C-alpha positions as MATLAB code, in Angstrom:
seq = 'MASLCSCALGSSHRMMHTCGMPEAGPRHGPSYRAGILRRSAATAIQVRASSARTGPDLGSFLGAGLSRLQTMMTPAPPGFPPGPGGDCALRLLSDPLAFLTDVARDHGPVVGLTLAGSRVVLVSDPAAARDVLQDRSDTWVKSGTAFFPGSSLTGDGLLVSDGATWRRQRQLCTPAFRAAAVAAYAGSMARCTLRTLRELDAAVAAAGGDGAALDLYPALNRLTLDIALEALFGSALEGERAAGVTAAIQEAFDQFSARVALPLPEYLPTPGNAALARAVERLDDAVYGLIARRREYLAAEPAPPRPCLLDAMLSARAQEGDGPPAAMGDRALRDELMTLMVAGQETSAIALGWTCAQLAGHPHAQEVVAAEAIAAARHHTSDSAAAPPAPGLAAAPLPRATEAALEAMRLHPPAYMVGRCAARDADLAQYRLPRGTTVLLATYLLHRDPAVWRAGRGSEAEARTNMNAGTGGAALPPQGHGRPAAFVPGRWAEALCAAGSATALLSDQGAAGSYVPFGAGPRVCIGTGFAMLEVPLVLSMLLARFRLEPEGGAGPPAARARITLRPEEVRVRLHRRADGPGVTEV';
ca = [
     100.979   45.742   24.500;
      98.454   46.499   21.718;
      97.305   49.377   20.855;
     100.089   51.923   20.540;
     101.480   48.651   19.005;
     100.071   48.770   16.524;
      99.064   52.458   15.864;
      99.945   55.286   18.094;
     103.423   57.022   17.122;
     103.982   56.578   13.152;
     106.746   57.772   11.377;
     109.875   59.539   12.492;
     112.400   61.330   11.747;
     115.594   58.787   12.212;
     118.493   59.164   14.678;
     121.012   56.297   14.799;
     123.226   57.094   17.324;
     124.603   54.160   19.091;
     127.075   54.215   21.782;
     129.729   51.506   23.131;
     130.100   49.544   25.673;
     131.600   50.669   28.955;
     134.219   48.805   30.415;
     133.519   46.546   33.204;
     135.530   47.740   36.257;
     134.263   47.438   40.565;
     130.783   47.725   41.460;
     131.368   49.792   44.379;
     133.038   53.472   45.521;
     132.912   56.918   43.933;
     134.948   56.276   40.969;
     133.035   53.348   39.583;
     129.545   55.779   40.068;
     131.231   58.979   38.770;
     132.041   56.616   35.634;
     128.603   55.832   35.214;
     127.218   59.447   35.533;
     129.693   60.523   33.002;
     129.083   57.723   30.746;
     125.576   58.150   30.709;
     125.090   62.002   30.339;
     127.733   61.736   26.976;
     125.500   59.320   25.620;
     122.533   61.878   26.003;
     124.331   64.658   25.212;
     125.383   63.042   21.679;
     121.963   61.385   21.116;
     120.058   64.542   21.498;
     122.786   66.784   19.684;
     122.368   63.917   16.709;
     118.338   64.712   16.779;
     119.012   68.660   16.695;
     121.529   68.003   13.830;
     119.094   65.663   11.692;
     115.507   66.935   12.413;
     113.606   68.676   10.005;
     113.484   72.365    9.982;
     110.256   74.938    9.462;
     110.681   74.826    6.075;
     110.052   71.183    5.806;
     106.778   71.513    7.496;
     105.688   74.769    5.430;
     106.496   72.494    2.457;
     104.555   69.727    3.718;
     101.607   72.504    4.504;
     101.768   73.454    0.731;
     101.479   69.974   -0.304;
      98.325   69.509    1.484;
      96.668   72.484    0.270;
      97.713   71.417   -3.234;
      95.817   67.804   -2.672;
      92.916   69.339   -1.331;
      92.429   71.837   -4.766;
      93.164   68.284   -6.758;
      90.748   65.549   -7.871;
      91.461   62.054   -6.548;
      93.246   60.232   -8.757;
      91.671   57.264  -11.101;
      90.840   54.457   -9.182;
      91.075   55.850   -5.796;
      87.979   54.891   -3.651;
      84.651   57.010   -3.276;
      83.911   58.368   -0.073;
      82.347   61.539    1.326;
      83.051   64.948   -0.047;
      85.531   67.794    1.478;
      87.759   67.312    4.347;
      86.767   65.596    6.838;
      89.504   66.178    9.224;
      87.043   68.277   11.821;
      84.458   65.578   11.578;
      86.976   62.462   12.513;
      88.508   64.659   15.396;
      84.953   65.868   16.740;
      83.940   62.409   17.545;
      85.906   59.821   15.905;
      84.159   56.476   16.727;
      80.984   58.107   15.316;
      82.672   59.317   12.061;
      84.418   55.866   11.498;
      80.833   54.542   11.912;
      78.685   56.600    9.953;
      81.496   56.360    6.825;
      81.468   52.883    6.832;
      77.670   53.080    6.821;
      77.146   55.302    4.154;
      80.054   54.480    1.862;
      81.149   50.708    2.552;
      84.068   48.971    3.846;
      86.751   50.784    1.586;
      86.633   54.453    1.513;
      88.384   57.537    0.031;
      88.746   60.416    2.504;
      90.591   63.665    2.622;
      92.177   64.308    6.089;
      93.813   67.630    6.791;
      94.844   67.660    3.249;
      95.864   64.286    2.719;
      94.720   61.299    1.122;
      93.689   58.501    2.986;
      91.662   55.304    2.916;
      89.650   53.816    5.902;
      89.523   50.457    5.506;
      87.246   48.345    7.654;
      87.300   44.930    5.622;
      88.597   41.442    6.521;
      90.394   40.459    3.220;
      91.751   44.292    2.671;
      93.121   44.284    6.372;
      94.736   41.152    5.283;
      96.219   42.078    2.532;
      97.841   45.685    4.257;
      98.812   43.430    7.567;
     100.126   39.872    6.597;
      99.732   39.386    2.715;
     102.040   42.119    1.407;
     103.122   44.286    4.556;
     106.341   45.270    2.867;
     104.065   47.285    0.726;
     102.447   48.636    3.569;
     104.686   50.489    5.487;
     104.946   52.721    8.887;
     107.441   55.311    7.188;
     105.097   58.387    5.699;
     101.769   57.180    8.020;
      99.807   60.755    8.238;
      98.187   61.876   11.473;
     100.689   59.170   13.718;
     103.863   61.253   14.030;
     106.702   60.378   15.636;
     108.331   61.188   18.726;
     111.342   62.088   20.726;
     109.789   59.803   23.561;
     109.710   56.553   21.634;
     112.724   57.440   19.228;
     113.325   54.572   16.210;
     111.738   51.564   18.274;
     110.044   49.067   17.008;
     106.806   50.877   16.517;
     107.748   53.552   13.989;
     111.040   51.459   11.898;
     110.998   49.941    9.001;
     113.338   47.588    6.731;
     116.805   46.636    7.721;
     116.119   48.575   10.814;
     113.083   46.786   11.863;
     114.110   43.780   11.251;
     117.545   43.568   13.226;
     115.418   45.106   16.019;
     113.280   42.362   16.210;
     115.079   40.169   15.936;
     117.333   41.130   18.843;
     114.132   41.926   20.617;
     112.276   38.587   20.527;
     114.293   36.468   22.993;
     113.010   38.606   25.607;
     109.011   37.802   24.674;
     109.126   33.995   24.172;
     106.565   32.016   26.131;
     109.161   30.578   28.503;
     110.575   34.047   29.105;
     107.518   36.098   29.752;
     105.905   33.164   31.757;
     108.565   33.877   34.216;
     107.691   37.685   35.160;
     104.060   36.337   36.222;
     105.650   36.030   39.618;
     106.308   39.880   39.643;
     103.037   40.873   38.158;
     101.524   39.308   41.291;
     103.473   40.718   43.708;
     103.146   44.588   42.235;
      99.101   43.712   41.903;
      99.204   42.729   45.876;
     100.634   46.195   46.343;
      97.531   47.425   44.229;
      95.265   45.559   46.117;
      96.294   46.278   49.481;
      95.758   50.094   48.842;
      92.164   49.359   47.484;
      91.553   47.550   50.829;
      92.705   49.922   52.712;
      90.077   52.240   50.599;
      87.568   49.885   51.320;
      88.143   49.671   55.248;
      87.986   53.322   55.297;
      84.609   53.951   53.391;
      82.738   51.245   55.901;
      80.231   49.463   54.943;
      78.675   50.655   51.725;
      82.151   50.252   49.801;
      84.362   52.287   48.383;
      83.436   54.565   45.649;
      86.310   55.393   43.285;
      87.748   55.887   39.966;
      89.157   52.516   39.233;
      91.374   53.750   35.945;
      94.245   55.839   37.714;
      94.598   52.737   40.409;
      95.247   50.395   36.966;
      97.123   52.729   34.776;
      99.925   52.876   37.874;
      99.590   49.186   38.736;
     100.921   48.638   34.863;
     103.408   50.610   35.000;
     104.922   49.510   38.050;
     104.308   45.934   36.263;
     106.006   47.638   33.356;
     109.193   49.243   35.002;
     109.906   46.061   36.932;
     109.592   43.610   33.754;
     112.303   45.979   32.068;
     114.399   46.619   34.853;
     114.191   44.331   37.516;
     116.441   44.748   40.656;
     118.365   47.578   38.847;
     115.353   49.682   39.724;
     114.463   49.752   43.105;
     113.854   52.563   46.151;
     114.467   56.548   45.344;
     115.908   55.320   41.986;
     112.791   53.682   41.240;
     110.450   56.680   42.787;
     112.995   58.828   40.379;
     112.416   57.110   37.298;
     108.690   56.592   37.643;
     108.150   60.364   37.973;
     109.895   61.058   35.006;
     108.490   58.429   32.786;
     104.826   60.249   34.143;
     105.980   63.405   33.589;
     106.733   62.331   29.749;
     103.743   60.299   29.450;
     101.350   63.292   30.647;
     103.131   65.961   28.159;
     103.003   63.318   25.416;
      99.299   62.939   26.017;
      98.570   66.511   26.220;
     100.003   67.026   22.496;
      97.483   64.729   21.014;
      94.718   66.983   20.107;
      96.922   69.029   18.422;
     100.052   66.745   17.401;
     102.124   69.843   15.517;
     105.754   68.313   14.508;
     108.132   68.592   18.179;
     110.763   70.889   16.239;
     108.167   73.739   16.102;
     108.864   75.902   19.163;
     105.850   75.962   20.982;
     105.162   75.899   25.222;
     103.738   71.996   25.086;
     106.904   70.821   22.520;
     109.297   72.649   25.122;
     107.877   70.939   28.176;
     107.790   67.461   26.611;
     111.738   68.222   25.240;
     112.246   68.682   29.156;
     110.688   65.870   30.464;
     112.498   63.362   27.829;
     115.800   64.949   28.272;
     114.930   64.157   32.421;
     113.674   60.251   31.334;
     116.534   59.862   28.961;
     119.430   60.871   31.659;
     117.647   58.142   34.250;
     117.116   55.312   31.239;
     120.713   55.563   30.099;
     122.251   55.409   33.600;
     119.990   52.457   33.948;
     121.850   50.966   30.881;
     125.035   51.850   31.883;
     124.683   50.240   35.270;
     123.558   47.050   33.971;
     125.790   46.899   31.521;
     128.582   46.688   34.129;
     126.377   44.356   36.603;
     126.100   41.939   33.870;
     129.952   42.230   33.257;
     130.712   41.738   37.004;
     127.598   39.173   37.458;
     126.166   37.447   34.249;
     123.381   35.174   35.960;
     121.306   38.000   38.237;
     119.225   35.916   40.122;
     116.237   38.168   38.731;
     116.888   38.496   35.314;
     114.771   41.485   33.654;
     113.651   42.569   30.181;
     116.330   44.839   29.863;
     119.046   41.897   30.928;
     117.721   39.683   27.589;
     118.156   42.604   25.329;
     121.282   43.444   26.280;
     122.787   39.595   25.428;
     120.978   39.842   22.560;
     123.158   39.441   19.211;
     121.956   39.955   15.924;
     123.709   39.431   12.514;
     124.747   42.754   10.636;
     126.452   42.582    7.016;
     128.967   40.103    6.936;
     130.496   40.919   10.318;
     130.150   38.768   13.499;
     126.568   39.098   15.250;
     126.363   42.398   17.195;
     124.217   43.870   20.036;
     122.305   46.763   20.775;
     123.565   49.922   21.220;
     122.770   52.146   24.032;
     120.456   54.527   21.467;
     118.775   51.648   20.172;
     118.279   50.143   23.769;
     116.700   53.427   24.524;
     114.129   53.579   21.957;
     113.223   50.043   22.708;
     112.733   50.473   26.568;
     110.749   53.880   25.793;
     108.389   52.197   23.537;
     107.848   48.909   25.621;
     107.057   51.262   28.281;
     104.599   53.671   26.308;
     102.940   50.707   24.293;
     102.804   48.146   27.161;
     101.833   50.463   30.016;
      99.109   52.254   28.508;
      97.649   49.517   26.172;
      97.221   47.345   29.617;
      95.822   49.754   31.409;
      93.077   50.721   28.829;
      92.262   46.583   28.335;
      92.173   46.167   31.857;
      89.792   49.569   32.596;
      87.444   48.480   29.426;
      87.118   44.688   31.235;
      86.758   45.822   34.807;
      83.631   48.338   33.830;
      82.176   46.102   31.393;
      81.944   43.168   34.191;
      80.677   45.937   36.737;
      77.819   46.341   34.750;
      77.575   42.451   34.026;
      77.215   40.883   36.958;
      76.573   37.414   36.091;
      79.716   37.436   33.937;
      81.877   38.720   36.728;
      81.135   35.976   39.348;
      82.110   33.808   36.755;
      85.609   35.204   36.379;
      85.713   35.719   40.192;
      84.761   32.371   40.972;
      87.548   30.756   38.673;
      89.697   33.126   40.544;
      89.237   32.045   43.863;
      89.044   28.604   43.087;
      92.282   28.844   41.599;
      94.148   31.149   44.176;
      92.897   28.557   46.860;
      94.250   25.419   44.807;
      97.620   26.574   43.768;
      98.404   28.790   46.934;
      97.624   25.489   49.047;
      99.713   22.882   46.690;
     103.231   23.533   47.733;
     104.555   21.549   44.917;
     102.939   23.420   42.198;
     102.732   26.996   43.710;
     105.895   29.062   42.657;
     107.103   31.299   45.616;
     104.627   34.076   44.262;
     101.023   34.479   44.760;
      98.863   31.507   43.592;
      97.026   33.037   40.846;
     100.113   33.412   39.072;
     100.730   29.896   38.735;
      96.564   29.185   37.529;
      95.068   28.989   33.884;
      92.634   31.234   34.071;
      89.907   31.125   30.914;
      86.996   32.730   32.299;
      89.022   35.675   32.704;
      91.025   35.712   29.255;
      87.849   35.368   27.460;
      86.429   38.728   29.214;
      89.517   40.606   28.413;
      89.311   38.984   24.753;
      85.520   40.543   24.672;
      86.199   43.593   26.050;
      88.978   44.350   23.912;
      86.486   43.037   21.169;
      84.757   45.875   21.798;
      87.140   48.643   22.629;
      90.039   47.882   21.258;
      92.880   50.178   22.528;
      94.624   50.093   19.033;
      91.264   51.437   17.384;
      92.769   52.956   13.838;
      96.193   51.360   12.556;
      98.345   53.667   10.308;
      99.979   52.394    7.348;
     101.382   54.383    4.194;
     102.165   52.570    0.586;
     105.523   52.183   -0.270;
     104.410   52.201   -3.965;
     101.856   52.672   -6.187;
      99.520   49.423   -5.170;
      95.914   47.914   -6.063;
      93.493   47.071   -2.539;
      90.216   45.648   -2.884;
      89.023   46.985   -6.209;
      90.969   50.092   -6.322;
      94.320   52.200   -7.222;
      96.307   53.785   -4.639;
      99.284   55.713   -5.863;
     102.430   55.835   -3.245;
     102.423   57.976   -0.364;
      98.420   56.813    0.619;
      98.147   56.520    4.121;
      96.063   53.718    4.614;
      93.805   53.439    8.400;
      92.617   49.967    9.439;
      89.482   50.731   11.698;
      89.844   47.747   14.358;
      86.723   49.061   16.085;
      84.972   48.199   13.026;
      86.413   45.356   12.382;
      85.170   44.196   15.872;
      81.558   45.186   15.603;
      80.905   44.050   11.621;
      77.366   42.581   11.948;
      78.315   40.174    8.475;
      81.063   39.082   10.930;
      80.228   38.522   14.501;
      76.038   38.078   13.659;
      74.086   40.506   14.414;
      70.463   39.959   15.960;
      71.136   36.313   17.910;
      72.006   37.866   21.638;
      70.275   37.916   24.444;
      70.903   38.252   28.012;
      69.429   34.674   28.847;
      72.059   33.499   26.215;
      74.768   35.522   27.591;
      74.142   33.849   30.884;
      74.206   30.169   29.020;
      77.239   31.030   26.896;
      78.940   31.932   30.053;
      78.024   28.615   31.637;
      79.256   26.669   28.834;
      83.111   27.936   29.458;
      82.750   25.718   32.323;
      82.196   22.629   30.105;
      79.733   23.090   28.145;
      79.602   23.319   24.639;
      79.644   26.837   23.092;
      79.785   28.518   19.372;
      82.424   29.985   17.935;
      83.571   33.559   18.562;
      81.290   35.375   15.794;
      78.318   33.103   16.615;
      77.253   34.571   19.560;
      75.490   37.745   20.465;
      74.729   40.880   18.977;
      78.046   42.477   17.866;
      77.951   45.350   20.114;
      76.748   42.854   23.175;
      79.379   41.862   25.842;
      79.228   38.203   25.756;
      82.594   36.576   27.052;
      81.080   33.105   26.512;
      81.372   33.808   22.655;
      84.908   32.761   23.455;
      85.041   29.775   25.026;
      85.212   26.757   22.299;
      87.727   29.150   20.304;
      90.136   29.524   23.278;
      89.792   25.641   24.273;
      90.535   24.620   20.615;
      93.596   27.142   20.134;
      94.942   26.255   23.885;
      96.154   29.980   24.548;
      95.042   33.324   23.863;
      98.491   34.057   21.925;
      97.367   31.312   19.815;
      94.118   32.276   19.396;
      95.090   35.780   18.339;
      97.244   34.230   15.697;
      96.526   35.085   11.964;
      94.107   37.710   12.740;
      92.076   35.881   15.103;
      88.428   35.387   14.653;
      87.008   35.059   11.307;
      89.543   37.519   10.418;
      88.403   40.057   11.440;
      89.877   40.212   15.374;
      93.150   42.416   15.761;
      93.727   44.083   18.967;
      97.156   43.244   18.952;
      98.056   43.647   15.402;
      98.793   40.651   12.808;
     101.243   39.765   10.367;
     104.792   40.067   10.877;
     104.135   43.398   12.642;
     101.986   41.786   15.406;
     102.760   43.126   18.522;
     105.578   41.562   20.234;
     104.257   41.967   23.526;
     101.090   40.165   22.984;
     102.000   37.192   25.364;
     103.297   39.403   28.175;
      99.914   41.358   27.835;
      97.580   38.214   27.624;
      99.288   37.140   30.931;
      98.903   40.109   32.671;
      95.392   41.275   31.970;
      93.602   38.198   33.191;
      95.869   37.654   36.140;
      95.804   41.114   37.612;
      91.948   40.956   36.719;
      91.269   37.553   38.657;
      93.621   38.596   41.820;
      91.221   41.801   41.657;
      87.991   40.081   41.578;
      89.251   37.228   43.814;
      89.069   40.244   46.404;
      86.572   42.605   45.462;
      83.036   42.729   43.895;
      82.644   45.774   41.175;
      79.527   47.664   41.139;
      78.766   50.736   38.768;
      79.027   53.832   40.587;
      75.397   55.303   40.937;
      73.763   52.809   38.590;
      76.080   54.576   35.823;
      76.182   52.757   32.302;
      79.547   51.837   30.581;
      81.852   54.716   30.534;
      82.408   57.339   27.368;
      85.231   56.142   25.495;
      88.528   59.195   24.774;
      89.252   58.151   21.265;
      92.482   59.932   20.938;
      95.759   57.881   19.768;
      94.402   54.926   22.148;
      90.864   54.269   22.823;
      90.346   54.561   26.771;
      87.989   55.104   28.999;
      87.221   58.905   30.479;
      87.259   57.228   33.745;
      85.753   53.706   35.221;
      83.640   54.340   37.887;
      82.772   51.757   40.734;
      82.024   51.152   44.077;
      84.301   48.120   45.249;
      83.230   45.840   48.010;
      85.063   43.199   49.867;
      83.965   39.748   49.086;
      83.007   37.610   51.754;
      83.869   34.511   50.443;
      86.963   35.842   48.865;
      90.626   35.035   49.519;
      92.480   37.394   52.052;
      94.668   39.810   50.315;
      97.770   38.154   50.891;
      96.528   34.666   49.464;
      95.815   35.681   45.903;
];
């Protein structure tokens, strides 16, 4: 849940409408169903009406454009960081990764830019990143951040809220993501993955002896959506209802993604905005209905056999002023559920996609992960005392798979840029930034900084040695292995062992203060633990069953740098492993 968790949706106008809890009643019969539909429809209508009343108008949009034009015609303020001349927006849009790399090389780790008429500072310095993310996080806020527009899809969730609203929502959501709560979802992650493995197994069987050539990314994308939905809604989402919600979510995601190249404000009457509004309306109807049904269900059955994240959020209470602790209203619940779906689903799919692509091109590293997965699957499946009633790998520690995922996210962090805005005039590094300045933290550059990741020390032989070191031999710290652009999972072995878990390793900006795939500080992604359970587990189940080869000898996939950094496609050839466990065993 990293990428969007840190950067994707920036600031938005605030919609604070909430609704009270519906009355409990019998859980059967037409009157019950009609009541649910009336309440969910009323909630959705009220929220949309509130949004229409409070949204900005065309005059505000034109005023903002005039302000940007004035900025372009005015010299940078005293103390502003130097950088390239002119407006760099077209260069950034045409090739974001090349632009980031070139600007940092030519102008240093703190660079002043003009982007689409806005003053922006690009940061790739670990100390400055710490200042923004951790030391003075109250100075560097989400509200006002340029280039990460808010959306009706996610509303006022944790991604974009600030101040008291953010603190209250974070307090209410945190219990659902504590370590013990997250561990309980391993079984559902494994069950969803088994369904995908069966589909892939059928594709391999149909292809015959040469294996199945396919783009793996769509399957991973569907899988992470299934996992997100099951974790969020559990047994509340089954059968036809599940199919309807999944279709509504996919439609909203597709419309949202289509706007990324030209993120015009959603209140402008464009065909794309109209399509997104219709998709969000249908999704709202479905989600508000699920919230209402779950409230009714929990009122009658306080201890459900399969609790979900929605249950935890419905039962959470937070202090608000001098009054008694209060629960989330329906509007806040809806926004957090949408935020978790958008952030968690795509980020996990991206991390899995890049990890699979890298392992397909590094067969030795792939075999190390596969050997760990096969051994763990057989051990935990045969040990009835240790194995849960879910597939065996759900109970297993998976350090080699975790190292591969960490390394893939180092090279291709889903959140390759993180946006913040100066809430007041502030110093950053040796520069002075006026209030309202957008700061873009270049995660992509931090993760490849030669001063941190030690250029010139890597080789394929060293990479193999480092991978083997992870099985028990000595290993250097993460920054001590390999060239910055080399895929060397073994660089993480010693640090992961010392930290005890990936979540602990990722605290405090990770390795050498320069590893932030999930952000850092008070606003570190709330779903870090969930993602670092999900990605290694899915990866291990996949590699225990299949061997991946690059299709046609192709190199790494092209990077698609938009709001997130996803692979264009993951073209591989899947082969069944002769020594792997059966598809029902992993």
